[in-house]
N, C-alpha and C positions, 0 to 999 in steps of 0.2 A: 420375343423379348419385350418385357413390360417396362414402361416408364413410371409405374406406380411406386411411390416411396412413402415411408412413414416418417413423420416428424414428431419428436418427443422433446419436451422442454421441462426442466426442473427449476427454471428461474435464473440459474447461473449459466447454463449452456443449452445448446440445441443438438440433439442427435438426429442424424439423417441416415435412414436405414432402407436398404432395398437392393435391387440388382446392381452390381458394381458399376456398370456403365451409366445407369440412370443416376446413381448417387453422384458420380463424378460430374455429370452434366448439370445437375441441379446446383452443386456447389460452385461450379464455374459460372453458370448463368447468373447466380445471385451475387457473385463477387466475394465469396466468403473464404476466409482462411481456416482450414479445417485440419484436425488431427485424426489419426486412425482410431476407431472404436472397435475393440476386440470383442465381437459377439460370441466367440467360442467360449469365453469365460462364463457365459450364462448356462453352460451345460449342467452345472450343479443344481439348477432349478428343474431339470427335466428328469422324470422317472418313467417307468414302464406305463404303457397305455396308449391307445390309438391317437387321441387328440394331442397329447404331449409329444408323442413320437413324431407326429406330423409337424408340430411347431418346431421341433428340433431340426427336422429336415429343411424347413423353410429358412430357419436362421442360418443353417450351414451354407445355404445357397446364396445368402445375402452378404452384403458388406455394410459397414457403418463408418460414418465420419462424425466428429464432434466439433462444434463451433462455440467458442466463448461468446456469451451474449453481452455485447457492448451496446450503448445506445444506438450506434449505427447499424450493427448487425440485427438488433431487435426490430428495427424498422423494416428490414428486408423480409422478415418472416411474419410480421404482424398481419400482412394481407391474407395469410392462409387460415386465419381464424381458428387457432388451436383451442380445443375444448378440454375442460377439466376431466381427469380420470379418477378412478377409485383410489389411486395411490396419492397420498398427501403431497400437494405442491407440484404435481406432475400433470402436464397437459399434452395433448396429442392431436394429430390430424393426418389424413391421407391425402396426398396430392399426386397429380399426374400431368403429363404434357401430351395431349392428343395430337397425332399427326405431326405436321411440320410447324404448328403454331408455337412460337417461341414465348409462351406464357404458361406458367405452371398454375393449375387450377385445383381447387379443393374437390376431392372426389366424394360424391354423395352415395357411398355404398358401405358405410360402416367402418369401424376401426380396423387397423391392421393386426398382424399376428401378435405383436407384443401387447397392444392395448386390450386385446381380447383375453389375455392371460395375466391376471394381476401379479402373480408370482414373477413372471418374466419381466413385467414392467418395473416391478420393484428392484429386481436385479439390475436392469438396465439403468435405473436411477442411481443405484449404488456405484456403478462403474462411471457414470457421468460425474458424480461427486468426486471420485478419485481423479478424473481428468481435470476438473476445475482446480483441485488442490495441486496437482502436478504443474498446471499452468502458473499458479501463484508461486510455486517453488522455483520455476524457471525465471520468473521475473525478479524474485529475490536474489537468485544467483547472479543475474546481470547487475543488480544493484551492488551486491557485495564484491563483485569483481573490480569495481571502481575504487573500493576502499579496503581491499583485502589485507594489505600490510597494516592498516590502522586497526582492523579487527584483531589480527594476531597480536599486535602490541598491547591492546587493551586486555586481552585474555591472559597473556603471559606475564603482564605486570601485576596481576592480582595475587595476593598471598593466599586468599581463600581457596581451598582445594576444590570447591564446586566448579570453579572456572576451568581448572585442569580436567575435571570430570566431563565438562561439556565437550571439550575437544575429543576425548575418548569416545563419548556417546555418539558424537557426530561421525566418527570413523565407522563405528558399528552400524549406524543407520544407513550411511552411504553404501556400505558393503551389502546390507540387506536389500536395498533398492536395486543394486546391480544384479544380485542373485535373482530377484524377482523378474527383472527385465529379461534375463537369459533363460530362466526356468519357467516363466509364465505363471508362477504361483508362489505362495509363501508357505513353505512346509514348516513342520514343527521345529526342526533344527534352526532354520533361519529366524523364526519368531522367538525362539528361546534366547537369542542373542540381544534382542532389543526390547522385550516386553517389560523390563524394569526401568526403561530409560526415561519415562515420562516425568517421574519425580525430580530427576536431576535437571531436566530441561526447565521444569516449572520453577525450581529454586533459583536457577540462574536468571530466568526472566524476571522473577520478583526482585532479585537483587539489582538488576539493571534499572528497573522502574524506580526503586528507592534511590538509586544514585542520581537519576534525572530529577526526582523530587528534591533531593538535597541541594543540588546546584541551583535549582530554581529558587529555593528559599533564600539562598545567599544573595540573590539579586533583589529580592523583596525587602530585605532588611538594611539596604544601603541607601543613605540619604545624600551624602556628599558626593559630588561629581568624581573626585579622585577615587573614592571607595567603589563607586558604581563602575568606573572604568576598569578597575582591577577585577571586580566580580564578573562583569560581562565578558572580559577577556578569558577568565577561567572557564566560563560556560562554553564559550566558542571553542576552546581547546579540548573540552571533554565531551561535549554533547554528541558529536558525530560518532565517536567511538562507542558510546552506550547505545545509540540508535542502531549501530551495526550489530551489537550483541543481541538486541531485541529482534532484529530481522533474522538473524541466524536461528534464534530459538523458535521463531514462527516457522521458519523453513523446516526445521527438524520436527516440530509438532505436526505439520502438514504431512511429512513423510510417514510418521507413525500412524496417522489417520489412514493413509493409503494402505499401509500394511495391515492395519486392523480390519478394514473392510474386506480385504482379501481373505483373512482368516474367518470372518463371519460368513462370507459367501460360501466358504467351504464347509465349515463345521456347524453353523446354525443359520441357514438361509432364511428361516422365518423371522429372524431378528434384524435383518438387513435394513429394513425401512426405518425402524426406530433408532437403530445405531447411526445411520447416516444423518438423520435429523438431529440427533443428539450431538454429533460431531460438529455439525454446522452451527448449532446454537452455542456450544462451548467456544468455538473459534470466534464467533461474533462477540461474545462476552469479553474475551481477551482483547479483541480489537477495540471495543468500547472503552475499556480501562486505559489502554495505551493512548487512544485518541484523546482522552480527557487529560492525561499527563502531558502530552506534547502540545496540545492546545493551550494548556496553562503556561507551559514554558514560553510559547510564542507570545502570549499576552503579556507576561512579565518583561520579556525582551522589548516588546513594542512600548511598554510603559517606560522602560529605561531610555529608549530612543526618544520618547516624548519629553522626558526630563532633560536629556541632552539638548534637544531642540530648543526648549525654553531658556537654556543657559548658554547657547552656542556663542553669543557675543562675548560673554564673560570667560568662556573656556574654549577658545578656538583650537586647542590641541586635543584635549581630552574628549570633548564632545564628538568630534569625528571618529575617534577611536571607539567610542561606544556604538556609534552608527555602524562601523565596520563589523564589530562583534555581532550586532543584531542582524546584519545582513548575512553573515556566515551561518548563524544558527537558523535563520529563516530558510535559507537555501538547503541546509542539511536536513531540516524537517520535511521540506517539500520533496526532496529526493527519497526520503524514507516513506512518506505517505503514499507515494505513487504505486510502488509494487505491492503494498499491502492493501490498497484499495480504500484508504482512509480519506474521506472528503476533507479538504482544507477549509477551515473556517475563515471568517472575515479578518481575523487578526493576521493571517498569513498574507492576505491581499494587501492590508495596510502596510505590513512590513516590506512587501515588495515595492509598494508605491514610495515608501520612505527611502528604500535603497536607491531607486532610480533618481530621486531628487537629491539625495545626500551625496551621490557621486559628483554632481556638479558643485555642490556647496563645499565639499572637501577641497577642491581645487581653488575655490575663491578664498577660503580661509588661509590656506598655505601660501597663496600668492601675495597676501598682504605683507608678510615678512616682517623684518625688524623695523622698517620704516613706518609701517602701519601701527606697530605697537608704540613707537615713540610718539607718533602723532596723537594716538589715543590718550596718552598720558597728559598731553597738553590741553586736551579738551576738558578734563576734570569733571566736576559735578554735572555740568550741563550735558555732556555726552552720556554719562551714566544714566541720567534721567531719560534721555532719548532711547537708550538701549532697553531700559525697563519697559518703555512704551512699545517697542518692537516685539520684545519677548511676550508681552501680554497679548499682542495680536496673533502671534504665531503659535501660541500654546494650544489652540483649539483642535488642531489635527496634525498628524505626522507629515503627510505630504504637503498639505496646504501651508503648514508652518515653515517648512523648508523654503518654499517659494517666497514667503514673506521675508525670511532671513536673508535670502539672496538679494531681494529687492533692497533691503536695508543697507547691505554692503555696497550695492551699486550707487545708492543715493549719497553715501559717505565717501565714495572714492576709496582712498587708502586709509581713511581715518577709522580707528577701531579702539574700543575701550580696553582697559587692562585685563590681561588673561589671568585673573585671580579666581578665588573661590567665590561662594555665594555673596 
């Protein structure tokens, strides 16, 4: 029984292939969470001939596991020195654990079965791409489960028929994925049900993006605090729903990609490498577009919070309301970014810092009550001038400004200027 195993990476995941017991030992020793890698699906790359027949026999005797490459898991496998292969973006290594030594070592005796056969390595890379997309789909499923009712409400409230179409397309694709799971392949009948779905998904995705852009523009064009409070409230009410729609479209696009790779593996195996790379590039392009839109939304909400911060002493009721809306949107976007793998920019960090400080400020503002407002009226012009001085100091940054505002309230006790407009 051999402990030799093959490691294959495509940048998104790691395939661990070898004798079943050795694979399980390696995964356990490295503390990795792995999914099953179905090597039997590589049979489409094998044809008659001694070398390929032998490769098929070796593959049949082995098992595989797939691991999503996170920064943590990547450190586990970095020690094995994976080397580039002839397949674009794919690297490999052979490792083993001699005797009772509990340390896996790189084997200096050439590549394994898959690395010696470019076609098989390409096929394995295609399957790994599918597993990466299925992992992303699972994470989106978990995200949507927390707001499932909200998603249904958004879709059903729209008069545009494309939203109703998305629900139907989703049912067809979910059925196709179930048939694939039970049948092990995507036959022509199954594929015929979903092959025209991409355009419907793309239209819905574009529509959701436009809706997010539209509500962002409403915040940009409001100058008065009262108008800004209404606009940010509207954004907070609608943003999560449209983010949920976007997440669902991404989930369905990933499912279509999984089904596409199955079909290419079966009917045009020579095209698998180019197709998987194209799918990854197209997905990244969509992610970049949505990242830009959501980051812009966060920036505008952070700007609104900054405006509220600068005028918090003059508007002790509406300013905290703007803060609450900004907080709600920031958290909704953070929840959305996570399963899609979108990196959060500095504006989300600032928004969270604002949220933490604003929670304390909200209590301070409300605690002043009517007595504080009456006292502020008696202070007249002198207090207004002091308020302007405070707002000038706190307008430089969101979280820092909140701290300054709180300090201003503490210095004044219950005294507070009139809660008017600018």
